[in-house]
Every structure is written in C-alpha cells, then in structure tokens.
Backbone as CSV, one residue per row, in Angstrom:
resi,resn,N_x,N_y,N_z,CA_x,CA_y,CA_z,C_x,C_y,C_z
1,GLU,139.177,68.245,56.678,139.806,67.187,57.539,140.029,66.400,56.076
2,LEU,141.124,65.339,56.766,141.855,64.628,55.300,141.947,62.944,56.061
3,LEU,140.926,62.361,55.488,141.117,60.905,56.261,141.853,59.908,55.146
4,VAL,142.800,59.920,55.513,143.812,59.204,54.139,144.322,57.485,54.882
5,TYR,145.162,56.677,54.121,145.915,56.002,55.043,147.064,56.839,55.582
6,PRO,148.008,55.997,56.670,149.187,56.642,56.693,150.106,56.620,55.230
7,CYS,150.080,55.519,54.605,150.982,55.115,53.334,151.150,55.963,52.340
8,LEU,150.116,56.593,51.982,149.876,57.692,50.842,151.713,58.661,50.701
9,CYS,151.845,58.926,49.849,153.037,59.672,49.455,152.660,61.197,49.625
10,LEU,153.943,61.847,50.351,154.047,63.096,51.034,153.191,63.945,49.882
11,PHE,153.660,63.991,48.857,153.547,64.758,47.330,151.573,64.575,47.379
12,PHE,151.214,63.599,47.577,149.908,63.627,47.061,149.256,64.379,48.421
13,LEU,149.886,64.345,49.801,148.985,64.932,50.627,148.745,66.779,50.547
14,ARG,150.405,66.515,50.065,150.268,68.486,49.892,149.717,68.479,49.114
15,ARG,149.535,68.237,47.599,148.270,68.304,46.698,146.942,68.306,47.345
16,MET,147.127,67.706,48.031,145.179,66.990,48.261,145.101,68.360,49.909
17,GLU,146.097,69.123,50.506,145.792,70.746,50.944,145.609,71.582,50.744
18,GLU,145.570,71.537,49.342,145.989,72.985,48.772,143.980,72.604,48.515
19,ILE,143.740,71.487,47.796,142.470,70.847,47.773,141.061,71.187,48.509
20,CYS,141.585,70.540,49.988,141.140,70.523,50.982,140.796,71.750,51.678
21,ASN,141.450,72.830,52.007,141.266,74.065,52.154,140.687,74.904,51.463
22,GLN,140.389,74.434,50.426,138.890,75.588,49.736,137.792,74.733,49.786
23,SER,137.598,74.307,51.086,136.047,73.392,50.597,135.794,72.990,52.401
24,ASP,134.785,72.506,53.639,134.479,72.382,54.437,134.420,70.603,54.553
25,GLU,134.427,70.001,53.510,134.488,69.028,53.620,134.659,67.932,53.681
26,ILE,133.985,66.916,54.379,135.247,65.608,55.102,135.807,64.664,53.544
27,TYR,136.869,64.750,53.756,136.838,63.334,51.815,137.446,62.314,52.473
28,CYS,137.104,61.277,51.039,137.389,59.972,51.993,138.437,59.200,50.543
29,ALA,139.031,58.571,50.835,140.163,58.325,49.643,139.102,57.565,48.185
30,GLY,138.669,57.779,48.258,137.545,57.465,46.869,137.380,58.561,46.698
31,ASP,137.254,59.586,47.299,136.764,61.554,46.583,138.292,61.233,46.203
32,LEU,139.575,61.319,46.902,140.728,61.771,46.475,141.084,61.054,45.251
33,LEU,140.521,59.963,45.135,140.979,58.824,44.620,140.294,59.745,42.679
34,MET,139.158,59.626,43.245,138.896,60.646,41.839,139.314,61.933,41.722
35,ILE,139.848,62.844,42.160,139.911,64.068,42.608,141.749,63.688,42.065
36,PHE,142.683,63.407,42.288,143.851,62.535,41.862,144.240,62.158,40.563
37,ASN,143.249,61.212,39.960,142.847,60.927,39.093,142.403,61.702,37.921
38,ASN,141.345,62.757,38.202,141.457,63.788,36.946,142.522,65.166,36.980
39,MET,143.499,65.039,38.337,144.234,65.970,37.583,145.010,66.152,36.559
40,PRO,145.833,67.499,36.125,146.451,67.083,35.121,147.550,67.174,35.156
41,ASP,148.300,66.180,33.687,149.256,65.757,34.503,150.639,66.321,34.616
42,ASN,150.344,67.955,34.309,151.706,68.500,34.577,151.212,68.853,36.423
43,ASP,150.470,68.262,36.634,150.073,68.796,38.482,150.371,67.320,39.236
44,ARG,150.811,66.016,38.205,150.566,64.717,38.934,151.387,64.261,39.080
45,PRO,152.514,64.582,39.937,153.990,63.748,39.684,153.625,62.104,39.972
46,PRO,154.658,61.425,39.563,154.882,60.555,39.587,154.639,59.753,41.010
47,PRO,153.826,58.253,41.210,153.544,57.732,40.373,151.895,58.316,39.975
48,GLN,152.232,57.678,38.867,150.917,58.004,37.866,149.288,58.121,38.507
49,ASN,148.964,57.518,39.289,147.905,57.462,39.802,147.613,56.988,41.197
50,LEU,146.818,56.978,41.952,146.565,56.851,43.063,146.299,55.170,43.535
51,GLU,145.971,54.587,42.332,145.660,53.411,42.380,146.945,52.708,42.333
52,GLU,148.068,53.022,41.834,149.179,52.612,42.390,149.918,52.567,43.418
53,VAL,149.198,53.306,44.534,150.097,53.591,45.642,148.968,52.682,46.068
54,LEU,148.220,52.633,46.093,147.397,51.729,46.943,146.484,50.262,46.398
55,GLY,147.989,50.044,45.145,147.878,48.859,44.582,149.806,47.979,45.454
56,ARG,150.331,48.714,46.007,150.953,48.819,46.823,151.635,48.437,48.675
57,ILE,149.951,48.732,48.820,150.241,48.509,50.321,150.122,46.747,50.640
58,SER,150.073,46.791,51.621,149.760,44.913,52.078,148.472,44.908,52.118
59,ASP,147.636,45.825,53.323,146.705,45.588,53.256,145.955,45.623,52.452
60,GLY,144.368,45.439,52.540,143.493,45.491,51.807,142.532,46.981,52.038
61,VAL,142.476,47.344,50.429,141.949,48.813,50.511,140.516,48.647,49.031
62,ALA,139.940,48.976,49.832,138.514,48.732,48.889,137.043,50.715,49.645
63,VAL,136.805,50.990,48.084,136.092,52.437,48.282,134.857,52.397,47.300
64,PHE,133.649,52.245,48.743,132.282,52.347,47.812,131.660,53.996,48.498
65,ASN,131.177,54.097,47.286,130.034,54.885,46.912,128.631,55.072,47.987
66,SER,128.309,56.481,47.979,127.257,56.463,49.335,125.760,55.229,48.862
67,GLU,126.254,54.873,47.833,125.036,53.283,47.822,125.086,52.439,47.472
68,TRP,126.662,51.733,47.922,127.291,50.653,48.507,127.647,49.918,46.893
69,LYS,128.291,51.078,46.297,128.637,50.152,45.121,130.184,50.596,45.416
70,LEU,130.557,49.170,45.281,132.698,49.460,44.925,132.800,49.696,43.479
71,THR,133.486,50.758,43.536,134.693,51.963,43.520,136.117,51.354,42.899
72,PHE,136.263,50.967,44.000,137.752,51.136,43.858,138.179,49.596,44.575
73,ILE,139.045,48.886,44.533,139.421,47.732,45.733,140.997,47.191,45.150
74,ASN,141.567,47.529,45.569,143.245,46.856,45.385,143.725,45.465,45.177
75,GLU,144.886,44.926,44.779,145.048,43.423,45.148,144.744,43.035,46.098
76,ALA,145.482,43.322,46.974,145.589,43.027,48.281,144.190,42.427,48.922
77,GLY,143.045,43.572,48.792,141.740,43.263,49.718,140.875,42.301,48.079
78,ALA,141.674,41.956,47.000,140.363,41.522,46.494,141.189,39.714,46.557
79,ARG,142.484,39.808,46.913,142.693,38.014,47.608,142.084,38.184,48.557
80,LEU,141.973,39.160,50.046,141.670,38.453,50.442,139.776,37.879,50.748
81,VAL,139.080,38.472,49.720,137.954,37.830,50.018,137.757,37.087,48.515
82,GLY,139.067,36.683,48.115,139.090,35.426,47.097,138.604,36.003,45.686
83,ARG,138.754,37.116,45.072,137.901,37.571,44.111,139.335,38.988,43.331
84,THR,138.590,38.998,41.880,139.721,40.197,41.632,139.005,41.109,41.548
85,PRO,139.872,42.064,41.527,139.413,43.121,41.063,138.272,44.271,40.176
86,ALA,138.969,43.534,39.458,138.180,43.917,38.034,136.492,42.393,38.224
87,GLY,136.350,42.002,38.992,135.594,41.327,39.260,134.177,41.974,40.489
88,LEU,134.614,43.215,40.782,134.127,43.634,41.526,134.123,44.782,41.798
89,VAL,134.203,45.414,40.593,134.390,47.333,40.980,133.038,47.045,40.127
90,ASP,132.192,48.016,40.816,130.661,48.832,40.270,129.794,47.235,40.606
91,LYS,130.173,46.505,41.578,129.360,45.974,41.945,128.559,46.210,43.252
92,ASN,127.413,45.756,43.898,127.000,46.310,45.077,127.560,45.211,46.096
93,LEU,127.686,45.719,47.846,128.576,44.947,48.971,127.143,44.009,49.006
94,TRP,126.501,44.153,49.151,125.257,43.691,49.503,125.149,42.096,49.093
95,GLU,124.972,42.836,47.313,124.376,41.964,46.535,125.582,41.171,46.104
96,GLU,126.987,42.023,46.539,128.223,40.481,45.854,128.304,39.544,46.319
97,PHE,127.708,39.922,47.812,128.144,39.231,49.667,127.120,39.217,49.672
98,PRO,125.806,38.166,49.526,124.823,38.301,50.916,125.329,37.766,52.119
99,GLU,126.629,37.109,51.996,126.724,36.316,53.765,126.970,37.455,54.897
100,PHE,127.444,38.690,54.191,127.502,39.355,54.978,126.298,40.383,55.580
101,VAL,124.714,40.403,54.837,123.472,41.162,55.271,123.091,40.070,56.776
102,SER,122.000,41.524,57.370,121.754,40.829,58.340,122.689,40.265,59.666
103,THR,124.030,40.195,59.684,125.304,40.469,60.540,125.971,41.481,61.475
104,PRO,126.619,41.057,62.306,126.606,42.496,62.803,127.502,43.339,61.881
105,ILE,128.540,42.531,61.006,129.327,43.580,60.109,128.138,44.803,59.820
106,GLN,126.918,44.764,58.637,126.285,45.127,57.853,126.153,46.066,59.151
107,VAL,125.377,45.722,60.428,125.049,46.592,61.423,125.839,47.791,61.705
108,VAL,127.146,47.228,61.962,127.986,48.372,62.173,128.316,49.218,61.503
109,PHE,128.410,48.842,60.030,128.390,49.454,58.325,127.611,50.655,58.543
110,HIS,126.133,50.220,58.553,125.479,51.562,58.474,125.205,52.700,59.818
111,GLN,125.500,52.083,60.679,125.590,52.562,62.089,126.503,54.014,61.608
112,ALA,127.828,53.467,61.248,129.378,54.026,61.151,128.661,55.340,59.924
113,MET,128.224,54.507,59.063,127.424,55.534,57.838,126.941,56.829,58.196
114,GLN,125.978,55.739,59.010,124.356,57.149,59.186,125.128,58.478,60.168
115,ALA,126.342,57.515,61.510,126.551,59.234,62.625,128.276,59.337,61.722
116,GLN,128.779,59.215,60.396,129.399,60.001,60.086,130.850,59.757,61.787
117,ARG,131.148,58.521,61.249,131.911,58.213,63.082,133.049,57.314,62.246
118,GLU,134.432,57.257,62.040,135.437,56.429,62.653,134.918,55.381,63.381
119,THR,135.187,53.646,62.864,135.196,52.498,63.531,135.860,52.594,62.678
120,HIS,136.669,50.988,64.254,137.640,49.707,64.335,137.252,48.767,64.688
121,LEU,136.970,47.726,64.392,136.366,46.673,64.267,137.028,45.422,64.039
122,GLN,137.364,43.570,65.016,138.122,43.342,65.064,136.364,41.816,65.357
123,GLY,136.680,40.958,64.192,135.637,39.370,64.831,135.621,38.623,64.060
124,CYS,135.298,37.353,63.989,135.673,36.502,62.926,134.178,36.503,62.718
125,PHE,134.745,36.309,61.014,133.199,36.153,60.154,133.335,34.307,59.964
126,ALA,131.668,33.768,60.210,131.829,32.673,60.880,131.582,32.118,59.619
127,PRO,130.791,32.676,58.432,130.621,31.690,57.199,131.431,31.548,56.936
128,TRP,133.084,32.571,56.869,134.501,32.104,55.910,135.346,31.844,56.907
129,GLY,135.021,31.627,58.320,135.850,30.967,59.345,136.871,31.590,59.062
130,ARG,137.095,32.781,59.642,138.242,34.010,59.218,138.005,35.182,59.406
131,TRP,139.298,35.501,60.948,139.378,36.781,61.448,139.692,38.188,60.604
132,PHE,139.074,39.198,60.747,139.225,40.419,60.254,139.526,41.335,61.463
133,GLU,140.253,42.690,60.901,140.802,43.856,61.619,140.313,44.602,60.693
134,VAL,139.139,45.683,60.528,139.005,47.255,59.744,138.744,47.954,60.557
135,HIS,139.185,48.613,59.474,139.116,50.098,59.662,137.881,51.034,58.805
136,PHE,137.149,51.157,58.961,135.532,52.089,58.630,135.965,53.791,58.626
137,TYR,136.315,54.249,57.218,136.568,55.890,57.623,135.282,56.239,56.558
138,PRO,134.127,56.472,56.577,132.768,57.596,56.174,133.180,58.512,55.884
139,SER,132.325,58.773,54.564,132.415,60.444,54.035,130.742,60.127,53.914
140,PRO,130.416,61.851,53.603,128.952,61.791,52.815,129.002,61.781,51.281
141,HIS,130.459,61.396,50.606,130.450,61.005,49.509,130.549,59.565,49.629
142,GLY,131.103,58.450,49.859,130.928,56.998,50.312,131.421,56.494,51.573
143,VAL,132.502,55.713,52.028,133.134,54.847,52.768,134.190,54.094,51.967
144,THR,135.778,54.663,53.051,136.682,53.215,52.306,137.056,52.714,53.348
145,LEU,137.893,51.062,53.254,137.399,50.336,54.146,139.413,49.546,54.239
146,TYR,139.916,49.431,55.671,141.244,49.360,55.345,141.211,47.863,56.087
147,PHE,141.242,46.646,55.667,141.118,45.433,56.001,141.715,44.392,55.506
148,ASN,142.363,43.393,56.417,143.657,42.648,56.849,142.713,41.514,57.368
149,ASP,142.944,40.291,57.439,142.886,39.614,57.975,143.760,38.835,58.393
150,ILE,143.471,38.388,59.981,144.095,38.443,61.232,143.868,37.072,61.827
151,SER,143.660,36.478,60.839,143.184,34.938,61.480,144.601,34.137,62.191
152,ASN,145.549,34.486,61.579,146.744,33.249,62.237,147.128,34.085,63.373
153,TYR,147.429,35.317,63.459,147.643,35.940,64.681,146.327,35.929,65.736
154,LYS,145.493,35.610,65.608,144.319,34.882,66.280,144.507,33.858,67.157
155,ASN,144.727,32.928,65.778,145.131,30.915,65.568,146.128,31.035,67.155
156,THR,147.123,32.054,66.667,148.810,32.230,67.426,148.243,32.262,69.246
157,GLU,146.943,33.066,69.134,146.553,34.138,70.382,146.564,33.285,71.196
158,ALA,144.917,32.114,70.582,144.310,31.025,71.015,145.304,30.102,72.025
159,ALA,145.877,29.917,71.088,146.864,28.813,70.973,147.978,28.876,72.240
160,LEU,147.951,30.777,72.345,148.917,30.911,73.460,148.433,31.048,74.788
161,LEU,146.808,31.377,74.529,145.977,30.779,75.913,145.608,30.005,76.390
162,GLN,145.514,28.706,75.281,145.292,27.419,75.988,146.585,26.728,76.539
163,VAL,147.991,27.199,75.828,148.933,26.776,76.590,148.983,27.351,78.153
164,GLY,148.829,28.417,78.183,148.952,29.184,79.782,147.727,28.310,80.490
165,SER,146.928,28.500,79.581,144.916,27.262,80.896,145.608,26.130,80.711
166,ASN,146.694,25.069,80.520,146.463,23.747,80.261,148.539,23.943,81.523
167,LEU,148.551,24.905,81.471,149.938,25.392,82.409,149.369,25.542,83.601
168,GLN,148.144,27.147,84.124,147.857,27.036,84.785,146.753,25.861,85.238
169,LYS,146.170,25.128,84.482,145.576,23.783,85.057,146.725,23.110,85.889
170,SER,148.122,22.855,84.863,149.196,21.614,85.969,150.094,22.510,87.052
171,ASN,149.667,23.640,87.109,150.538,23.871,88.338,149.104,24.059,89.027
172,ASP,147.829,23.488,88.942,147.139,24.126,89.887,146.703,22.448,90.894
173,LEU,147.304,21.543,89.705,147.336,20.116,89.768,148.479,19.802,90.641
174,LEU,149.347,20.672,90.869,150.875,20.122,91.057,150.571,20.937,92.399
175,GLU,150.283,22.255,92.921,150.179,22.457,94.092,149.276,21.887,94.928
176,ALA,148.581,21.224,94.484,147.234,20.587,95.115,147.583,19.251,96.060
177,ARG,148.336,18.723,94.947,149.276,17.569,95.444,150.614,17.876,96.123
178,VAL,150.967,19.122,96.230,152.296,18.862,96.793,151.179,19.413,98.914
179,GLN,150.161,20.657,98.424,149.565,20.131,100.340,148.164,18.597,100.194
180,GLU,148.355,18.130,99.192,147.550,16.833,99.578,149.142,15.782,100.159
181,ARG,150.069,15.877,99.637,150.918,15.253,100.579,151.802,15.431,101.831
182,THR,151.679,16.969,101.835,152.461,18.314,102.850,151.097,17.190,104.417
183,ALA,149.771,17.271,103.343,148.694,17.048,105.112,149.493,15.927,105.320
184,ASN,148.950,15.107,104.348,149.672,13.655,105.067,151.250,13.389,105.688
185,LEU,151.723,14.236,105.071,153.593,13.771,106.435,152.644,14.915,107.545
186,LEU,151.957,15.418,106.963,152.341,16.241,108.736,150.979,15.455,109.502
187,THR,149.803,14.871,109.146,149.109,14.089,109.962,149.908,12.787,110.580
188,ALA,150.866,12.286,109.558,152.012,10.923,110.289,152.606,11.118,111.107
189,ASN,153.692,11.994,110.687,153.881,13.057,111.801,153.865,13.448,112.960
190,ALA,152.356,13.570,113.237,151.873,13.748,114.369,151.321,12.550,114.989
191,ARG,151.337,11.487,113.942,150.884,9.514,114.446,152.130,9.876,115.751
192,LEU,153.364,9.769,114.720,154.896,9.480,114.907,155.168,9.755,116.485
193,GLU,154.932,11.680,116.276,154.763,12.235,117.823,154.073,11.224,119.027
194,GLU,152.633,11.261,118.528,152.326,10.435,119.258,152.652,8.989,119.767
195,ASN,153.022,8.106,118.763,152.924,7.166,119.146,154.686,7.056,120.170
196,LEU,155.272,7.949,119.910,156.484,8.162,120.098,156.352,8.853,122.419
197,ARG,155.520,9.567,121.971,154.804,9.908,123.186,154.650,8.823,124.584
198,ILE,154.155,7.719,123.504,153.431,6.838,124.237,154.219,5.757,124.468
199,THR,155.265,5.898,123.817,156.537,4.475,124.066,157.391,5.761,125.196
200,ALA,157.804,6.791,124.895,158.361,7.690,126.529,156.824,7.255,127.832
201,ALA,155.914,7.512,127.789,155.195,7.164,128.726,154.971,6.375,129.699
202,LEU,155.346,5.005,128.272,155.121,3.694,128.946,156.863,3.244,129.670
203,TYR,157.356,3.873,129.104,159.052,3.559,130.070,159.270,3.899,130.956
204,ASN,158.948,5.896,131.254,158.678,6.134,132.634,158.162,5.264,133.503
205,ILE,156.748,4.680,132.937,156.586,4.218,133.906,156.972,3.527,134.736
206,SER,157.646,2.586,133.701,157.885,1.183,133.868,159.424,1.342,134.929
207,ARG,159.926,2.147,134.324,161.466,2.793,135.503,160.917,3.678,136.760
208,SER,159.291,4.187,136.588,158.953,4.399,138.049,158.795,3.966,139.271
209,LEU,157.876,2.965,138.729,157.757,1.359,139.711,157.855,0.535,140.167
210,LYS,159.383,0.248,138.810,160.341,-0.436,139.866,161.139,-0.383,141.413
211,ASP,160.804,1.094,142.012,161.681,1.326,143.081,160.371,2.269,143.675
212,VAL,159.348,1.959,143.698,157.773,2.318,144.516,157.637,1.571,145.615
213,GLU,157.653,1.271,146.748,156.632,0.947,147.510,155.360,0.341,147.819
214,LYS,155.191,1.812,147.927,153.605,2.462,148.012,152.523,2.315,146.794
215,LEU,151.638,1.414,146.746,150.942,1.420,145.612,150.028,3.193,145.225
216,GLU,150.102,3.759,146.136,149.054,5.211,145.907,150.423,5.886,145.550
217,ASN,151.999,5.243,145.616,152.981,6.562,145.147,152.962,5.806,144.142
218,ALA,152.832,4.912,143.502,153.127,4.520,142.302,152.200,4.680,141.381
219,ILE,150.714,4.927,141.739,149.795,5.337,140.839,149.791,6.364,140.520
220,GLN,150.128,7.829,142.080,150.366,8.813,141.489,151.344,9.069,140.372
221,GLN,152.489,7.924,140.173,153.445,8.706,139.231,153.062,8.541,137.981
222,VAL,152.465,7.766,137.967,152.048,7.435,136.980,150.864,8.128,136.170
223,ALA,149.925,8.789,137.011,149.087,10.161,136.686,150.029,11.056,136.533
224,ASP,151.397,11.475,136.822,151.863,12.286,136.933,152.632,12.359,135.383
225,ILE,153.680,10.891,135.171,154.319,11.095,133.614,153.251,10.865,132.729
226,LEU,151.803,10.326,132.227,150.925,10.433,131.801,150.660,12.097,131.068
227,ALA,150.384,12.507,132.499,149.938,13.918,131.524,151.576,15.204,131.146
228,GLY,152.306,14.268,131.788,154.087,15.205,131.207,153.956,14.675,129.985
229,GLU,154.483,13.140,129.569,154.613,12.796,128.196,153.623,12.851,127.280
230,LEU,152.561,12.463,126.974,150.960,12.829,125.944,150.790,14.361,126.734
231,LEU,150.886,15.441,126.856,150.760,16.371,126.890,148.694,16.847,127.482
232,TYR,148.295,16.138,128.101,147.074,16.133,128.365,147.497,17.582,129.549
233,ASP,145.892,18.404,129.438,145.844,18.481,130.595,145.675,18.542,131.778
234,ARG,144.722,17.152,132.194,144.869,16.437,133.254,144.385,15.069,133.345
235,VAL,144.953,14.565,134.015,144.766,12.967,133.957,143.916,12.659,135.782
236,ASN,143.336,11.983,135.720,142.873,11.444,136.592,142.952,9.786,137.131
237,ILE,143.070,9.264,137.909,142.961,8.047,138.275,142.182,7.350,138.516
238,ILE,141.329,7.089,139.457,140.231,6.321,140.148,140.420,5.102,140.597
239,THR,140.565,4.956,141.813,140.458,3.927,142.223,138.700,3.581,143.132
240,PHE,138.883,2.155,143.523,137.042,2.113,143.863,136.817,0.043,143.742
241,ASN,135.850,0.668,145.297,134.993,-0.729,145.450,134.014,-1.121,144.773
242,LEU,133.797,-1.660,143.447,132.891,-2.040,142.898,131.081,-2.370,144.109
243,GLU,131.803,-3.207,144.724,130.882,-4.196,145.654,130.060,-2.842,146.616
244,GLN,131.240,-2.233,147.160,130.923,-1.266,147.825,130.606,0.237,147.314
245,LYS,130.659,0.025,145.900,129.885,1.268,145.729,130.810,2.166,146.029
246,VAL,131.818,2.532,146.415,132.679,4.030,147.019,133.612,3.781,146.270
247,ILE,134.494,4.947,145.671,135.811,5.323,146.087,136.572,5.309,146.705
248,THR,138.010,4.554,146.547,138.984,3.901,147.513,139.914,4.822,147.043
249,GLY,140.083,5.381,146.150,140.897,6.950,145.724,141.167,7.568,144.548
250,TYR,141.800,8.841,144.329,141.114,9.822,143.644,143.445,10.569,143.014
251,TYR,143.840,9.965,142.119,144.627,10.382,142.397,144.900,11.508,140.889
252,ARG,145.386,12.602,141.248,145.355,13.598,139.746,147.034,14.043,139.162
253,GLY,146.900,14.665,137.981,148.449,14.703,137.258,147.535,16.198,136.542
254,GLY,148.815,16.281,135.857,148.890,17.526,135.000,148.811,18.849,134.925
255,PRO,148.981,20.005,134.630,148.667,21.375,134.550,147.442,21.460,135.307
256,GLY,146.252,21.426,134.387,144.687,21.742,134.966,144.215,20.906,136.364
257,ARG,144.707,20.107,136.907,144.537,18.919,138.286,143.429,20.155,139.287
258,LYS,144.017,21.436,139.787,142.994,21.981,139.971,141.626,21.677,139.643
259,GLU,141.397,21.855,138.670,140.291,21.633,138.531,139.436,20.612,138.468
260,SER,140.152,19.834,138.831,139.465,18.506,139.379,139.357,18.469,140.619
261,VAL,137.520,17.859,140.989,136.647,17.606,141.514,136.235,16.168,142.097
262,THR,136.703,16.311,142.887,136.286,14.859,143.585,134.575,14.699,143.688
263,VAL,133.951,13.516,142.716,132.876,13.534,143.169,132.151,12.173,143.277
264,PRO,131.101,12.292,144.041,131.301,10.790,144.917,130.747,9.688,143.921
265,PHE,130.523,8.616,144.111,130.432,7.190,143.074,129.365,7.050,141.804
266,GLN,127.748,7.652,142.436,126.959,7.867,142.173,127.245,8.297,141.002
267,GLU,127.394,9.407,140.645,127.947,10.682,140.116,128.740,9.821,138.669
268,LEU,130.072,9.162,139.437,130.743,8.439,138.365,129.916,7.256,137.845
269,TRP,129.129,6.840,138.307,128.803,5.901,137.818,128.034,6.431,136.651
270,ASP,126.825,7.383,136.721,126.082,8.092,136.301,126.785,8.876,134.868
271,GLY,128.225,8.636,134.442,128.767,9.414,133.913,129.301,8.697,133.296
272,LEU,130.565,8.677,131.875,131.156,7.873,131.102,132.083,7.152,131.440
273,SER,132.241,7.509,133.055,133.253,6.388,134.022,132.362,4.886,134.046
274,GLY,131.219,5.143,134.248,130.427,4.124,134.502,129.644,3.520,132.967
275,TRP,129.983,3.780,132.273,129.268,3.729,130.678,130.840,2.952,130.371
276,VAL,132.254,3.123,131.161,133.604,2.140,131.005,133.060,0.687,131.525
277,LEU,132.879,0.789,132.653,132.441,0.077,133.601,132.129,-0.926,133.560
278,ARG,130.639,-0.229,132.754,129.982,-1.758,132.368,130.425,-2.075,131.005
279,GLU,130.585,-1.816,130.393,131.291,-1.971,128.745,132.395,-2.576,129.057
280,ARG,133.356,-2.276,129.614,134.474,-2.945,130.008,135.730,-2.327,128.439
281,LYS,135.228,-1.487,128.283,135.972,-0.939,126.502,136.392,0.405,126.708
282,PRO,137.027,1.301,126.325,137.825,2.565,126.679,136.687,3.899,125.880
283,ALA,136.684,4.997,125.900,135.899,5.537,125.660,136.074,7.281,125.134
284,LEU,135.867,8.035,124.412,136.291,9.312,124.075,134.882,10.094,123.498
285,SER,135.118,10.706,124.452,134.406,12.087,124.610,134.599,13.342,124.384
286,PRO,134.018,13.957,122.909,135.066,15.258,122.679,134.143,16.240,123.174
287,LYS,135.026,17.170,123.545,134.905,18.994,124.371,133.629,19.553,123.245
288,GLY,133.149,20.076,123.993,131.932,20.970,123.714,130.433,19.961,122.859
289,MET,130.303,18.818,122.648,128.928,18.728,122.615,128.531,17.328,123.886
290,LEU,127.487,17.674,123.747,126.759,16.234,124.722,126.874,15.084,124.821
291,ASP,127.301,14.192,125.996,127.490,12.706,125.411,126.510,11.995,126.039
292,GLU,125.735,11.559,124.887,124.072,10.713,126.037,124.682,9.389,126.657
293,ARG,126.399,9.005,126.713,126.174,8.610,127.471,127.072,9.100,128.691
294,GLU,126.161,10.358,128.872,126.490,10.643,130.545,125.381,11.408,130.473
295,SER,124.648,11.186,132.221,123.336,12.020,132.731,123.457,13.322,132.347
296,PRO,122.517,14.201,132.496,122.394,15.439,132.513,123.326,16.196,133.457
297,GLU,123.109,15.624,134.937,124.094,16.118,136.034,125.479,16.409,135.500
298,VAL,125.933,14.942,134.934,127.453,14.833,134.980,127.744,16.221,133.947
299,GLN,126.118,15.836,132.851,126.963,17.072,131.427,126.915,18.733,132.068
300,LYS,126.151,18.877,132.811,126.313,20.367,133.615,127.639,20.133,134.589
301,ARG,127.841,19.420,134.899,128.972,19.170,136.270,130.707,19.335,134.797
302,ARG,130.277,18.766,133.949,131.522,18.937,132.926,131.194,20.480,132.387
303,ALA,130.633,20.963,132.100,130.804,22.178,131.535,131.003,24.023,132.954
304,ASP,130.422,23.031,133.875,131.166,24.017,135.044,132.135,23.973,135.364
305,THR,133.130,22.922,135.218,134.767,22.812,135.981,135.210,22.388,134.209
306,HIS,134.589,23.155,132.713,135.238,23.703,132.330,136.637,22.746,131.234
307,CYS,135.368,21.077,131.677,136.363,19.994,130.991,136.349,19.951,129.081
308,GLY,137.613,19.840,128.830,137.598,19.380,127.529,137.287,18.042,127.117
309,ALA,137.741,17.386,126.144,137.765,15.957,125.926,138.446,15.102,126.650
310,ILE,137.581,14.006,126.715,137.583,13.158,127.735,137.649,11.532,127.081
311,ILE,138.946,11.159,127.830,139.376,9.843,127.843,139.662,8.593,128.235
312,VAL,138.494,7.838,128.630,138.598,6.665,130.066,139.048,5.544,129.456
313,VAL,139.603,4.365,130.398,140.420,3.642,129.958,139.748,2.880,130.843
314,PRO,139.832,1.653,130.882,139.463,0.421,132.046,141.056,-0.073,132.509
315,VAL,141.271,0.061,133.635,142.557,-0.466,134.219,142.125,-2.053,134.527
316,MET,143.154,-3.052,134.033,142.295,-4.644,134.521,143.650,-5.064,135.267
317,PHE,143.364,-5.440,136.414,144.328,-6.348,136.812,143.771,-7.697,137.654
318,GLN,144.781,-8.643,137.577,143.516,-10.377,137.663,142.271,-10.326,137.544
319,ASN,142.210,-9.441,136.271,140.717,-9.309,135.496,139.704,-9.002,135.907
320,GLU,140.343,-8.383,136.710,139.677,-7.586,137.900,139.344,-5.961,137.186
321,ILE,138.514,-4.488,136.974,138.848,-3.509,136.868,139.184,-2.764,137.825
C-alpha cells in the first residue's frame, strides 16, 4: 500500500508505484521522501524534490521516524506551531513539546503507532487554546501527520450554536407568553360569558315575574330560567317554615331535575342547606369531595343520587330567609 496525501503529483505516484510493487511493506510520507530524494536526477522529473511538493500545500505536514524524531516539517506546519522547520528538524516530539506529554494526543498517537492504524481526530489543545484537526498515518518506519488549525471554524460553529440556542430560548419564551396570554384571554372570556348568562337570567326572571299571579308559578319559572341560562344540570328552590321545621315547597328545574329527590326538613338541616340557613351566606361544595358541613347520611345521599357540585344560596325576603 502507498499512503500519501492526495495533493502529491501524479508523476511521483507513478514512480513510487514501481517501487511499492516490489515490496509488501507499508510506506509513509517519510519513507517516500527519502526514496524520492535518493533517486537519480534523470529519474526525478521536476519539481526537484518532495519537500517542494509538500511545501506548497496549506496544511501542516510533519514526518517522524520510529523514535518520534522529526525528519521533515513543511513551512505551513512550522507556522502552525509557532516555529521554523530548521528549528524543529532532528528534534524529538515529546522533548520539544513537553505540553503534549500525558495528554490524550500522546495516548492516541502511541495507540495508532502500535496498532499501525490510520487515525483522524479533532480536539482543543488546552495549553494553546486552539483547535486542531490531525490525520495520523503510521508505518513501521515512522509516522506522517497532516494537521491544520481549525479554531476559526470551531469558534464559528460555537457561535452559530449559541445563536441557535438563543433563538430557541427566545422562541420558547415567546411561545410561553403566547400560551399564558391565550389562557388569560380564555379565562376572561369564560368570566364574561358567565356574567352575560347571569345578566340574561336576571333579565328573563324579571320579565317572567311581571305577569305571574301565583307565587308558586313564579318560583317554578325562576328555577327553569336559572337552569336554562346558567347551564346548570339541576336547580332546586326549596321553601320552608323554620319555626315549624317543615318544607312548604319544592321546585325543580334543569335537565337533571328527575334525579332530584324530596327529602325531609331534618336532612336538609343536616346538609349544606342547614349550614347556609344558620350562617346566612352562600356555600359551594365541589363534586366528588366529602363536605364536612354535611352529615354522613347527607354525604351518602349525594353519592347515591350522582349529585355533582352544589351551590346553595339563601334568598332573603323582608329580612327573612
């Protein structure tokens, strides 16, 4: 096999093919560099040597022997590490750059060399604060590195990711505000509709009572109008004599009126109605919850009759309930 960088000239590859076909060994760029430079002049067409070819590419190229001694580095590679080719050639990598020792880079390089496996890595080298991309091509005779500084690319990538993150946060915030605003509008609309229903109920009650002669008929119409306008399942209006403790009238309205049952005064007194009469203020009892203002018998009655939420309102007439 011949492992070389794609930018090498076609004439060089053709000449190397003749050499590699005569051997089963794997060659790296360092091997080819020595072979090429030792060719007779009449077998080596221009450019005059491989250093000229590698020196013209923009990526860094470095060649090390099996003892990690640098045998070649092009101008681009030397600039990337802040040195000159002359100041690095024949120097040991780990001695010249001790900041690489005991880092993931050293571990990866040694593993790739031992396994004789091509390796590609990207990483941020903390001591320099820069990102590098490295292609690692080992052979029994050494190793060739192709590397480049990709810090600008990584910084741009990080900036784009940050912009994307900020946009996502802004979008999430906007969506949350829209949902909150929508919820507030729905709540306000529900309250408005409830108020309109109450207003309509009161208006219709006032109109209906105008022409009613009997009190019983008036109360029944009130029950029907309240159930219809306020969308209640059941409306029960109960009249009674507190002194005699008896119920004098039971008026039902709404689609669930048939579920309502007539109960004795004592059961009303032990339930939410008795609490309202004693406290002289309205009461709301939610659906599916035991109300401590009711006796156990009344709580059971509510469950047996599938009663939902209850609103009990005292009606005052001439300072009497």
